[in-house]
N, C-alpha and C positions, 0 to 999 in steps of 0.2 A: 312336595306340593302340599300345602295346607288348605285353608279356607280363604281364598283371596277375596278382596272387596268386590262388590257387584257380581260375585259368583263366576268370574271369568279371569283367566290368566291375562287377557288383554287389558284388564283394568289396572294392572300393576304399573307403577311408575318406572320400575326397573326390575328385571331387564325387559326390553322391548323386543318383540318378534323373535322368540327363542327358536333355535333349530330343532332342539330335542327337549322334551318334557318327561321327567321321570316322576311317577306317582308312587309314593311309599305309604300304603295303608289307608289312604283316603277313600271313603266309600263313594265319593263323587256325586254329591247331591246337586243336581242341575236345577237351579232356582230361576231359570229364564229360558226362553226359546233357544238361546245360543248355548252350545256345550261349554264346559269349563275350559277345554283346550281347543284352540282353533284347528280346523281340519288340515291346514297346510303344515303343521308341526309334526315331527315324528314323535310318537307317544309310546313310552314304556310303562306298563302298568303292573305294579307289584302289590299283591294283596291276597287274602285267602278266599274271598267270596267270588269264586271262579265263574259262577253262573251269570253274573252281571257284567263280566269283563267283555268289552267289545260290542256291547249291545247298543251303545249310543255313539261312541267315538271310535274313529279308526285307530286300531291298536296294532302297531308294528311288532311289539314284543310283549306278549302277556307272560308274566312270571307269577305263577301260583306258589306262594311261599310265605312262611312266617317271616315278617319283615326283618326281625333280628338276624336270623340265619341267612335270609335272602340278601341283605345288605353286605354281610360278611363275604358271601360268595361272589357278589357282583363287584365288590371292591377288589377282591383278589384277582378276578378276571380282568378288570380294567388295568390294574397295576402291571399285569403281565403283557399288556399291549402298549404301554406307554413308551414312546420314543423321546429322545432329547427335544425334538421340535414340539411334540405335543406337551411335554412338561413345561417348556417355555411359554407356550400359549396358555396353559392352565394358570401359570403364575401371573401372566398379564391379566387374565380374566379375574383372578382373585384380587388383584390390586384394584381393578375397576369396582369390584363389589365393596371393598374396604372404603374407597373414596366416596362412593354413593352413600354408604352407611354412615360415615362421619358427617356428610352434608345433611342427611335426613335427621340425624341426631341433633344437630345444631338448630335445624328448623323446628323440630318438635319442642325444643326448649323455649321457643318463643311463645308457647301457649301461656306461660306465666306473665306475659305482658298484657294480658286481657285486663281492661280497666275494671271489670267486675270480679277480679280474681279473689278478693277478700269478702265477697258478698255472702249474705245468708238469706234464704237457703242457698246452698253451695252450687257452684258450677260442677257438672259431672267431671270435667277436666281437672278441677281442683281435687276432688275426691281421688281420682286416679293418680294424680301427682303425689298426694300424701301417702297413698298405699304403696306406690313404687319406691318412695324414699324409705318406707318402713320395712318392706319385705326383705327377708334373708337373701343372701347372694345365690342360694340354691333353692329358693322357694318355688313351689309349683302353684301356678295360677289357674284356677278353673273359671272360665269366662262364659257367663250366660247373661250378660248385661246389654243385650241388644246392640244398639248403634254406638255404644261407648268405645272410644278409641283408646287402646292400651299403649299409650306413649310412656317412655321413661323406664320400661322394664328391662330392656336389653336382653331379650331372651337368647339363651344359648344352651341347647340340650346337652352339649358336651361339657358337663360339669357346672353349668350356670343355671339360670332360671328356666323353667319349662312352662309351656302353655298347653292346657287342655281346652280346646274350643268346642262349643256345643255343635252337635250335628243335627241336621234336619230342620224342618220348618215348624217344629212343635215347641211348646213352652214347658218349663218345669223340670228340666233334667239337671240343672246346675248343682243343687244341694245334694242330690243323690250321687251325682258324679264325684263331687268333692269327698263324700264319705267313702266311696270306693277307692279313690286315689289315696286317701290316708290309710286305708286298710293295706293297700299295696306298697305304699312308701311311708311307713310310720316314722322314719327318722328324718324326714324333710318337712319343712313348714308348708302347709297347704292353706291357701287363701281362696275362698269362693267369692267371685264378684257377680252379683245377680241383680237384674232389674226388679222393681216391685211387681210388675205384671207377671214376670216369669216366676218370681218367688211364690206368689199365692197359688200358682198351679201345682207346686210340688215342694212344700216345706216339711213333709213328714219325715224325711231322713234326719231332721234335727233330733227326733226321738232316738233314732239309732245311734247318733253321735253321743247323746247323753247316756244311753244304756251301755254302749260298748266303750265309752271313754275315748272317743275319737276327737282329739284336740284340733279341730278345724276352726279357722276364723272365717266367718261369713259377713260380707259387707253388702248390704242392700242399698242400691241406688234408688231412693224412694222419691220420685217426683209426682206421685199420686196420679199416674197417667200411663196409658199405652202410647208411648211416643211413636213407635213404628206404624201402627195402624192410622194414627192421626196424620203422619206425614204422607203415607201412601194415598189416603183419600184426597189430600190436596194435590198430589202429583197426578193421580189418575183421573180425578173428576173435578177439575178446577172450576167448571161451570155448573156444578151441582148445587142444589139448594142448601145443603149443609155448609158448604164452603162460602157461598154467597151471603148467607145469613149469620155465619159464624156460630151455628148451633149444631154441635157434634154430639151424636147420641151414643158413641161407641168408645170413647177414648179417655174420659175423665174418671179417675178412681177416687175422687174425694167426695165430700158431703154424704156420709161422714168419711173422714180420713181413716185409713187402715194403719194400725200401729203394729209394725212388724216385730218390734221388740217384745210386745206382749204376746204375740203369736209364739215367738221363740221360748218365752218363759213358760207358756203352756205345754211345750214339749220338753221342758226340763233343762233348757239351755240359758245360761246367764246372758244378759243382753242390755243394751241401752240405746237411746236416741242421741244422735249428734246433729246439731243444727248449724254449727260454725266450724271453720277449719281448726280453730283451737280446740274445740270440743272433740273433733275427730282425732286429732293427734293424741289427746289424753285417752280417748277410748281405745285407740290402737295399742297404747301402752298397757292398758288393763287387759286387753285381749291377749297380748303376748304373755303377761303374767299368768292368765288363766290356762293358756295352752301349755306353758312350761309345767304347770301343775297337773296337766292331763285332762283339762276340761275344754269343751268347745265354747265358742263365744260368738255372739252376733251383734253387729252394729247397724242400726237403722239410720243411714245417712240421708238427711233431708236435702234433696237436690232440686234446683230450679227447673221449671219447664221453660225451655227456650225453643225458638223457631217461629215459623209462620202461624198466625191465627190463634195463638194462645192468649187467653184472657186471664187477668189476675184471679177472677172468680168465674170459672167457666160455667156456661149454661148447662143445666141438666133438665131432662124431660120432666114436666110437672105431673108426675104420676104419684098418686097416693091411694093405695088399695083401701086403707082405713077410711078415707073419705067416701069411698064408693059403697061401703057396706050399708045394707038396710037393717042389719042387726049388729049391735056392738058386742060381738063374741070373738 
């Protein structure tokens, strides 16, 4: 069990209504009044933080263990209980999973049919698509890009691509996590995908990447906005004055725009801005060359603001402390 959308197993399209849910290592951040796992499902919880096990959800089998050793033991125990009938059932379930996965893969590919696919600034989906085409077959993706959907990567931790998803409701962990992953897995390509709002909360690990020669590729989805807070205000307070007047005080990160490439340069990391899909592809090529040579690289990918109530030039509060001065000091 990883980090499902909408913070609940019930939000998954497949499978529906599982009889048993096994958690392996997830710290179980409950971001809604409903727990991650519905109470009617049998729950097996395997992790090392034993004090929090069983505090929120009914837990039939708490397994306090290192997940690597614990999975080895659990696999051996289950294999000893398998009968021909159970093996047949498992094969049928595996086939159902494969069929759903192929269908989902085909549907995800339709994202490229968007009429704005080649626009600039880019769609976030286009940035993701380009990075997925670029990434090594065993690349590790560190994801702190908010609501960005990671289509096209075909994650498979058994020898394929792996995903490190950010944990908790805080911002700024992505770049540091990517540095740590590269320390632990120096022989695999590590790509950090991070939103601009998250990036400015925690860019300092770029300096560690430069100092320790950690060749990580960081791609900033820069739409000059806090997209999540913007959407939540519209969802939760649709009748509020900010929504009705289209004057939001909390979400626009422009005027002036922040240049993430210059921030990276200040920490000693080579970087560039990409405005178009063509520029992004070229930038990814230069990022690969840099990392092969042992250097980190950052791409500031300019992304369009999409969704409800975004203006081309968003309103900002008319505040100027300089105009309020009585002395020009």
